[in-house]
SESE-800757 format. One line per field, with one value per residue: x, y, z of N, C-alpha, C in turn; chain; residue number from 1. Coordinates in pm, 1 decimal, decimal comma. Layout:
<pts>
n_c1 X  ...
n_c2 Y  ...
n_c3 Z  ...
ca_c1 X  ...
ca_c2 Y  ...
ca_c3 Z  ...
c_c1 X  ...
c_c2 Y  ...
c_c3 Z  ...
cadena A  ...
num NUM  ...
</pts>
This chain:
<pts>
n_c1 -1356,9  -1287,8  -1299,6  -1215,9  -1209,6  -1080,7  -1039,1  -1130,4  -1081,7  -1352,6  -1533,8  -1715,5  -1773,0  -1717,9  -1896,1  -2146,2  -2335,4  -2461,9  -2538,9  -2519,2  -2239,7  -2174,1  -2021,1  -1801,4  -1732,9  -1617,7  -1777,4  -1970,7  -2330,2  -2462,5  -2378,2  -2427,4  -2553,9  -2444,0  -2218,9  -2055,2  -2089,2  -2078,2  -2307,9  -2386,8  -2604,3  -2867,7  -2750,9  -2810,0  -3020,0  -3295,7  -3542,5  -3846,8  -4106,8  -4439,3  -4414,9  -4226,2  -3949,8  -3708,0  -3487,6  -3237,5  -3014,1  -2741,4  -2544,5  -2273,9  -2086,0  -1731,4  -1549,9  -1298,0  -1027,8  -876,5  -1211,1  -1498,1  -1741,9  -2055,2  -2320,6  -2561,3  -2787,7  -3094,5  -3317,4  -3622,8  -3815,5  -3707,8  -3445,5  -3124,7  -2933,8  -2611,0  -2440,9  -2147,6  -2068,8  -1830,2  -1487,6  -1376,9  -1271,9  -1490,4  -1611,3  -1778,3  -1988,4  -2114,5  -2334,4  -2412,6  -2734,9  -2872,2  -3132,5  -3263,2  -3066,3  -2774,0  -2468,7  -2119,7  -1978,9  -1845,5  -1607,5  -1566,2  -1363,3  -1424,3  -1328,5  -1216,3  -1482,0  -1664,4  -1988,3  -2257,6  -2530,1  -2743,2  -2906,3  -3252,4  -3331,2  -3075,6  -2829,8  -2638,9  -2373,2  -2369,9  -2364,3  -2042,0  -1822,6  -1481,5  -1350,2  -1372,1  -1612,1  -1815,2  -2059,4  -2340,1  -2550,5  -2852,4  -3052,7  -3349,2  -3627,3  -3922,9  -4186,7  -4483,8  -4486,6  -4274,9  -3936,6  -3698,5  -3472,1  -3273,6  -2971,1  -2781,7  -2459,7  -2352,1  -2086,8  -1872,3  -1724,1  -1394,9  -1276,3  -1011,5  -758,9  -703,7
n_c2 -3410,1  -3157,3  -2823,7  -2604,4  -2373,1  -2290,1  -1994,0  -1938,2  -1828,4  -1645,9  -1790,6  -1839,1  -2108,1  -2255,9  -2134,6  -2186,4  -2390,5  -2249,5  -1999,6  -1703,4  -1548,7  -1220,1  -1050,2  -879,2  -1045,4  -1218,5  -1154,2  -853,3  -835,7  -648,4  -338,4  -8,3  329,5  500,4  352,2  376,0  224,3  -96,4  -353,7  -613,0  -853,9  -984,8  -1135,5  -1265,4  -1498,7  -1392,1  -1457,0  -1471,2  -1527,9  -1466,7  -1185,7  -900,2  -771,7  -576,9  -293,5  -231,2  -57,6  -173,5  -123,6  -249,6  -363,9  -399,7  -701,2  -946,5  -1173,5  -1428,1  -1563,1  -1623,7  -1855,6  -1903,3  -1912,1  -1949,8  -1845,2  -1856,0  -1778,5  -1866,3  -1769,7  -1611,9  -1503,2  -1343,0  -1070,2  -925,6  -640,2  -482,1  -147,7  -30,9  -66,0  -316,4  -631,3  -887,8  -1126,8  -1433,0  -1664,9  -1991,3  -2279,0  -2622,4  -2782,9  -3032,7  -3216,7  -2998,5  -2905,1  -2708,9  -2794,1  -2869,6  -2606,8  -2336,9  -2086,9  -1796,1  -1549,7  -1247,1  -1092,6  -762,9  -579,5  -786,9  -925,0  -1091,6  -1330,3  -1498,2  -1805,2  -1878,2  -2002,5  -2081,9  -2167,5  -1931,7  -1723,8  -1425,4  -1084,4  -998,5  -780,6  -691,5  -458,5  -102,0  96,8  -83,2  -84,1  -194,8  -252,6  -413,4  -658,8  -796,0  -996,2  -822,2  -828,9  -961,0  -1176,7  -1438,3  -1466,4  -1577,0  -1803,3  -1927,0  -2092,4  -2226,0  -2339,7  -2621,8  -2653,4  -2395,8  -2283,4  -2203,7  -1960,2  -1920,7  -1741,1  -1849,2
n_c3 -4183,9  -4407,1  -4361,2  -4509,1  -4767,2  -5080,7  -5269,0  -5613,0  -5953,4  -6101,2  -6348,4  -6656,1  -6719,7  -6478,1  -6301,5  -6407,8  -6309,9  -6107,0  -6187,0  -6392,4  -6547,8  -6599,9  -6842,3  -7069,2  -7350,6  -7640,4  -7956,4  -8000,7  -7972,3  -8126,4  -8278,9  -8175,8  -8152,3  -8355,2  -8423,7  -8202,8  -7973,8  -7839,7  -7799,4  -7579,4  -7565,0  -7355,0  -7123,9  -6888,5  -6718,1  -6616,0  -6378,9  -6242,4  -6005,9  -5897,7  -5868,9  -5967,7  -6169,3  -6010,7  -5957,7  -5733,2  -5505,3  -5332,9  -5046,7  -4909,4  -4628,6  -4622,9  -4671,3  -4579,5  -4654,9  -4459,2  -4458,7  -4270,8  -4337,4  -4236,9  -4293,7  -4555,0  -4812,2  -5003,4  -5278,6  -5352,0  -5526,7  -5723,3  -5944,0  -5890,3  -5951,8  -5929,8  -5971,6  -5974,5  -5882,3  -5911,8  -6015,0  -5895,3  -5764,1  -5627,8  -5387,8  -5446,5  -5315,7  -5342,2  -5327,3  -5381,2  -5402,8  -5201,9  -5159,3  -5032,8  -4867,0  -4838,3  -5000,0  -5044,9  -5069,7  -5269,5  -5354,8  -5539,2  -5699,7  -5846,8  -6157,8  -6249,3  -6388,9  -6411,3  -6343,5  -6168,5  -6189,7  -5990,6  -6034,0  -5988,3  -5666,2  -5598,7  -5363,5  -5183,2  -5059,1  -4855,5  -4985,6  -5075,3  -5090,3  -5152,4  -5147,1  -5089,6  -5263,4  -5196,4  -5333,5  -5516,9  -5796,0  -5789,1  -5931,3  -5876,1  -5746,5  -5677,4  -5468,3  -5297,9  -5009,7  -4873,3  -4981,0  -4916,1  -4792,2  -4531,9  -4432,2  -4173,4  -4121,0  -3934,9  -3866,2  -3929,1  -4240,3  -4349,4  -4563,0  -4772,9  -4954,9  -5286,8
ca_c1 -1415,9  -1209,1  -1389,0  -1144,0  -1240,8  -988,1  -1106,6  -1090,0  -1129,7  -1489,4  -1540,4  -1846,8  -1792,7  -1723,6  -2014,5  -2270,3  -2437,7  -2521,9  -2594,1  -2458,4  -2136,8  -2199,7  -1890,3  -1778,2  -1645,8  -1665,6  -1825,6  -2096,9  -2455,4  -2493,1  -2311,4  -2532,4  -2511,5  -2357,9  -2095,1  -1975,0  -2121,6  -2104,9  -2409,1  -2381,8  -2744,2  -2929,4  -2643,1  -2855,1  -3149,8  -3374,7  -3648,7  -3923,4  -4242,6  -4518,8  -4358,5  -4169,4  -3807,8  -3677,7  -3347,0  -3206,8  -2873,6  -2697,1  -2415,3  -2230,2  -1958,2  -1620,9  -1505,7  -1157,3  -984,7  -968,6  -1347,8  -1574,9  -1872,9  -2138,3  -2459,9  -2595,2  -2929,2  -3142,9  -3442,1  -3697,7  -3908,7  -3646,4  -3303,3  -3073,9  -2813,2  -2526,4  -2357,6  -2066,9  -2070,4  -1690,3  -1399,3  -1305,9  -1320,1  -1569,1  -1620,0  -1907,5  -1990,4  -2229,5  -2331,6  -2509,2  -2850,4  -2896,7  -3253,9  -3290,2  -2951,6  -2658,6  -2350,6  -2003,0  -1967,3  -1733,7  -1587,1  -1508,7  -1325,2  -1451,7  -1231,5  -1276,3  -1574,7  -1758,3  -2102,5  -2314,0  -2673,4  -2773,5  -3031,5  -3353,3  -3314,6  -2932,1  -2771,6  -2526,6  -2332,5  -2411,6  -2285,8  -1908,1  -1723,7  -1351,1  -1293,9  -1465,8  -1719,4  -1916,4  -2184,9  -2386,6  -2684,4  -2907,1  -3179,4  -3412,0  -3773,9  -3997,5  -4321,9  -4529,6  -4457,0  -4133,5  -3850,8  -3567,0  -3445,2  -3136,1  -2921,5  -2662,6  -2379,7  -2316,7  -1945,8  -1845,1  -1612,6  -1300,7  -1242,2  -879,1  -720,6  -663,4
ca_c2 -3319,9  -3037,9  -2707,4  -2493,5  -2351,8  -2197,4  -1917,4  -1964,0  -1722,3  -1656,7  -1816,2  -1878,4  -2253,4  -2305,7  -2078,9  -2221,0  -2458,3  -2161,2  -1878,4  -1646,0  -1448,4  -1110,4  -987,9  -852,7  -1143,1  -1255,3  -1043,7  -791,6  -875,8  -541,8  -208,7  93,9  469,8  546,4  277,3  411,7  141,8  -237,8  -410,0  -754,8  -873,2  -1098,2  -1207,3  -1331,6  -1559,7  -1335,8  -1553,3  -1426,3  -1576,1  -1392,4  -1053,0  -832,9  -735,7  -442,1  -258,9  -170,9  -34,6  -229,5  -73,6  -351,2  -354,3  -472,1  -825,3  -976,6  -1313,6  -1536,8  -1524,1  -1734,4  -1879,1  -1979,6  -1909,9  -1921,9  -1816,6  -1868,4  -1708,3  -1964,2  -1708,3  -1517,9  -1489,1  -1222,5  -1026,0  -830,0  -562,3  -385,4  -8,8  12,9  -162,5  -390,8  -766,5  -923,9  -1273,2  -1493,5  -1799,0  -2066,1  -2418,6  -2710,1  -2822,6  -3176,7  -3237,0  -2882,6  -2873,3  -2665,9  -2879,4  -2844,6  -2463,8  -2290,5  -1944,3  -1738,6  -1408,8  -1188,6  -1004,2  -632,0  -577,4  -900,5  -923,0  -1226,4  -1348,9  -1629,9  -1865,8  -1889,9  -2116,6  -2115,5  -2133,8  -1842,3  -1643,9  -1287,4  -998,1  -998,8  -696,7  -696,6  -321,9  10,4  143,0  -185,2  -49,2  -286,7  -250,4  -550,7  -682,8  -917,0  -998,9  -737,5  -885,4  -1000,9  -1314,3  -1468,3  -1515,3  -1592,5  -1920,4  -1925,3  -2217,8  -2209,3  -2460,4  -2661,8  -2618,3  -2294,0  -2301,6  -2091,2  -1936,7  -1865,8  -1706,3  -1969,6
ca_c3 -4282,6  -4427,3  -4374,1  -4568,7  -4909,9  -5147,0  -5374,5  -5749,4  -6040,7  -6149,7  -6493,6  -6706,6  -6712,7  -6339,7  -6236,0  -6480,7  -6231,6  -6008,7  -6244,5  -6511,4  -6531,2  -6695,1  -6878,4  -7209,7  -7415,5  -7773,5  -8041,6  -7954,5  -8041,3  -8224,3  -8254,2  -8175,8  -8129,7  -8468,5  -8420,6  -8083,7  -7855,0  -7863,9  -7708,0  -7554,8  -7524,4  -7286,6  -7059,2  -6764,9  -6720,5  -6507,9  -6361,8  -6127,9  -5987,5  -5800,3  -5848,7  -6088,4  -6157,6  -5957,7  -5946,8  -5606,5  -5481,4  -5204,8  -4996,1  -4817,6  -4557,0  -4686,9  -4608,2  -4614,5  -4644,6  -4458,8  -4433,1  -4213,4  -4395,6  -4146,3  -4340,5  -4693,1  -4833,5  -5142,3  -5308,7  -5432,3  -5622,2  -5818,5  -5963,3  -5825,2  -6022,7  -5859,4  -6068,5  -5895,8  -5934,1  -5912,8  -6081,5  -5796,3  -5751,8  -5511,0  -5368,8  -5468,0  -5256,2  -5380,3  -5283,3  -5448,6  -5319,5  -5191,4  -5077,8  -4949,4  -4782,9  -4920,1  -4986,3  -5132,0  -5102,3  -5350,3  -5347,6  -5658,1  -5693,8  -5977,9  -6218,0  -6273,6  -6502,6  -6409,5  -6256,0  -6165,6  -6168,9  -5932,4  -6076,4  -5882,7  -5580,2  -5575,6  -5232,8  -5199,0  -4944,6  -4856,5  -5067,4  -5017,0  -5157,0  -5089,0  -5154,4  -5086,8  -5172,1  -5166,3  -5398,3  -5621,9  -5847,0  -5775,2  -6001,7  -5816,7  -5739,0  -5586,4  -5459,3  -5167,6  -4969,3  -4846,1  -5092,4  -4857,3  -4704,6  -4480,5  -4374,3  -4094,5  -4118,7  -3797,9  -3853,4  -4034,0  -4336,3  -4361,9  -4703,3  -4786,1  -5092,9  -5362,7
c_c1 -1333,1  -1304,3  -1316,5  -1177,4  -1136,2  -1063,7  -1048,0  -1141,4  -1271,4  -1482,9  -1680,0  -1871,6  -1806,9  -1845,5  -2145,0  -2370,0  -2516,8  -2585,8  -2512,4  -2350,4  -2165,0  -2069,2  -1892,0  -1683,1  -1706,0  -1706,2  -1955,3  -2214,3  -2484,2  -2410,2  -2421,2  -2470,4  -2408,6  -2219,3  -2005,4  -1997,9  -2147,4  -2204,2  -2395,1  -2518,0  -2765,8  -2829,3  -2689,2  -2994,6  -3227,3  -3503,6  -3721,3  -4060,8  -4311,3  -4461,1  -4306,0  -4019,6  -3797,0  -3527,1  -3329,1  -3054,1  -2842,9  -2560,5  -2373,0  -2101,4  -1855,8  -1583,7  -1360,0  -1134,6  -876,0  -1106,4  -1415,5  -1709,6  -1954,4  -2283,2  -2465,0  -2744,4  -2964,3  -3278,4  -3521,6  -3785,7  -3841,4  -3495,6  -3255,0  -2938,9  -2744,1  -2431,1  -2277,1  -2066,4  -1930,2  -1608,6  -1312,9  -1358,4  -1406,9  -1575,6  -1760,1  -1902,3  -2122,7  -2218,6  -2437,9  -2620,4  -2863,6  -3014,1  -3280,4  -3178,0  -2834,0  -2539,8  -2240,9  -1987,9  -1838,6  -1724,1  -1513,3  -1470,4  -1345,4  -1330,3  -1298,4  -1367,3  -1671,8  -1869,5  -2162,8  -2466,8  -2691,1  -2903,8  -3127,9  -3327,4  -3172,7  -2888,9  -2651,9  -2495,2  -2389,5  -2320,4  -2150,2  -1810,4  -1591,0  -1284,3  -1408,8  -1497,8  -1824,3  -2052,7  -2216,8  -2525,2  -2733,2  -3042,6  -3236,1  -3563,6  -3824,1  -4141,2  -4356,5  -4487,3  -4307,2  -4059,1  -3709,6  -3568,5  -3299,5  -3099,4  -2791,3  -2589,1  -2348,0  -2174,7  -1913,7  -1726,3  -1522,8  -1266,3  -1107,2  -852,3  -659,0  -524,6
c_c2 -3195,7  -2919,9  -2584,0  -2490,7  -2257,2  -2125,6  -1960,6  -1848,8  -1749,9  -1675,5  -1860,0  -2026,6  -2301,6  -2254,3  -2122,8  -2296,6  -2367,8  -2036,7  -1833,0  -1548,9  -1343,2  -1041,5  -961,9  -959,8  -1181,9  -1130,8  -984,0  -843,0  -777,2  -420,7  -100,8  232,9  515,9  480,0  303,4  320,3  -0,2  -284,8  -559,2  -790,8  -997,2  -1190,3  -1285,5  -1387,8  -1506,4  -1415,4  -1519,4  -1488,8  -1487,7  -1255,0  -998,9  -807,0  -593,5  -421,6  -182,3  -141,1  -88,7  -161,2  -169,6  -316,9  -442,8  -594,7  -851,1  -1124,8  -1321,9  -1491,6  -1646,5  -1743,6  -1964,8  -1990,8  -1885,9  -1901,5  -1845,8  -1801,5  -1796,0  -1899,3  -1611,5  -1529,4  -1358,9  -1187,1  -918,0  -768,8  -460,5  -247,3  51,3  -98,9  -233,8  -535,1  -785,1  -1073,6  -1319,5  -1635,4  -1864,7  -2207,1  -2495,3  -2741,4  -2972,8  -3195,8  -3123,7  -2836,8  -2825,9  -2753,3  -2827,5  -2697,3  -2437,6  -2140,6  -1897,8  -1594,8  -1355,2  -1113,9  -866,3  -639,5  -694,3  -871,7  -1062,7  -1218,6  -1489,5  -1679,9  -1874,8  -2015,5  -2157,4  -2073,2  -2043,5  -1769,9  -1503,7  -1205,0  -974,0  -913,8  -701,7  -557,0  -218,2  50,5  38,1  -156,8  -144,7  -247,3  -394,7  -558,2  -810,8  -898,4  -900,7  -791,0  -923,2  -1144,7  -1334,3  -1517,3  -1532,3  -1717,5  -1908,6  -2060,3  -2187,4  -2339,5  -2493,7  -2629,6  -2518,2  -2339,8  -2182,3  -2080,3  -1861,6  -1829,2  -1827,8  -1953,4
c_c3 -4291,1  -4448,2  -4421,9  -4718,4  -4964,9  -5257,2  -5510,9  -5835,1  -6087,3  -6302,3  -6530,7  -6685,5  -6565,5  -6263,6  -6292,2  -6396,7  -6137,7  -6066,9  -6365,8  -6469,7  -6640,3  -6719,6  -7026,1  -7263,1  -7549,8  -7849,1  -7986,0  -8035,9  -8156,3  -8184,3  -8272,7  -8162,8  -8228,6  -8462,6  -8301,5  -7964,3  -7900,4  -7755,8  -7702,3  -7488,7  -7435,8  -7216,5  -6937,6  -6785,0  -6598,0  -6499,0  -6230,0  -6125,3  -5883,6  -5767,2  -5978,3  -6061,5  -6102,8  -5954,4  -5814,6  -5601,5  -5342,7  -5172,6  -4883,8  -4750,0  -4629,1  -4601,2  -4646,9  -4597,4  -4537,4  -4410,2  -4374,4  -4273,5  -4300,1  -4193,8  -4488,7  -4700,5  -4980,0  -5153,1  -5403,0  -5541,3  -5720,4  -5827,3  -5897,6  -5888,7  -5940,6  -5957,5  -5990,6  -5963,6  -5919,1  -5978,2  -5981,1  -5789,0  -5624,7  -5503,7  -5384,5  -5414,7  -5296,6  -5325,4  -5361,7  -5350,7  -5321,9  -5097,5  -4982,8  -4857,8  -4871,6  -4894,2  -5077,0  -5166,9  -5183,8  -5340,0  -5474,1  -5633,8  -5837,3  -6028,6  -6233,9  -6396,0  -6504,5  -6311,3  -6256,5  -6151,0  -6113,7  -5993,5  -5959,4  -5801,4  -5552,5  -5437,7  -5258,1  -5071,9  -4957,4  -4951,4  -5000,3  -5097,1  -5078,6  -5085,7  -5140,3  -5230,9  -5138,6  -5224,2  -5513,5  -5666,2  -5843,5  -5848,2  -5945,8  -5806,4  -5634,0  -5584,7  -5317,4  -5136,8  -4948,0  -4970,0  -5038,9  -4767,7  -4659,3  -4423,4  -4302,8  -4085,5  -3971,2  -3768,8  -3964,6  -4119,7  -4326,1  -4510,3  -4706,6  -4933,6  -5160,3  -5422,0
cadena A  A  A  A  A  A  A  A  A  A  A  A  A  A  A  A  A  A  A  A  A  A  A  A  A  A  A  A  A  A  A  A  A  A  A  A  A  A  A  A  A  A  A  A  A  A  A  A  A  A  A  A  A  A  A  A  A  A  A  A  A  A  A  A  A  A  A  A  A  A  A  A  A  A  A  A  A  A  A  A  A  A  A  A  A  A  A  A  A  A  A  A  A  A  A  A  A  A  A  A  A  A  A  A  A  A  A  A  A  A  A  A  A  A  A  A  A  A  A  A  A  A  A  A  A  A  A  A  A  A  A  A  A  A  A  A  A  A  A  A  A  A  A  A  A  A  A  A  A  A  A  A  A  A  A  A  A  A  A  A  A  A
num 1  2  3  4  5  6  7  8  9  10  11  12  13  14  15  16  17  18  19  20  21  22  23  24  25  26  27  28  29  30  31  32  33  34  35  36  37  38  39  40  41  42  43  44  45  46  47  48  49  50  51  52  53  54  55  56  57  58  59  60  61  62  63  64  65  66  67  68  69  70  71  72  73  74  75  76  77  78  79  80  81  82  83  84  85  86  87  88  89  90  91  92  93  94  95  96  97  98  99  100  101  102  103  104  105  106  107  108  109  110  111  112  113  114  115  116  117  118  119  120  121  122  123  124  125  126  127  128  129  130  131  132  133  134  135  136  137  138  139  140  141  142  143  144  145  146  147  148  149  150  151  152  153  154  155  156  157  158  159  160  161  162
</pts>
């Protein structure tokens, strides 16, 4: 079994099984503010059960490649959007679900100006900024009860630059 993952660029098509890529592309939905602002509407499928949407700020430690992936997590009661608060790429790790077990992890590197939204229940790695300051606005479920499942791989994966 090969436990090496190569990073790939974050694209709408490749990321679609796991969530939404938030970026400016195509024509704006509407132009507002006396023609000075283009608005791109409804870019993420926010999905919450037993709670409400909340906006938080995360400050994460910087990571680097090669990176050891030993654990992923998921949130069964809500989607989770990560919006970088700086113009730096970050790494996004996701995995498919096979009967409650994460399989076939993939690693994406965002482009400047991209953000992501994990669909509810998507296995994903921890927040992985590659540059300071590691600040992200996060939109996710705020509510009572557990909304976190973690899975530790028996054999860690190494993620290398693609």
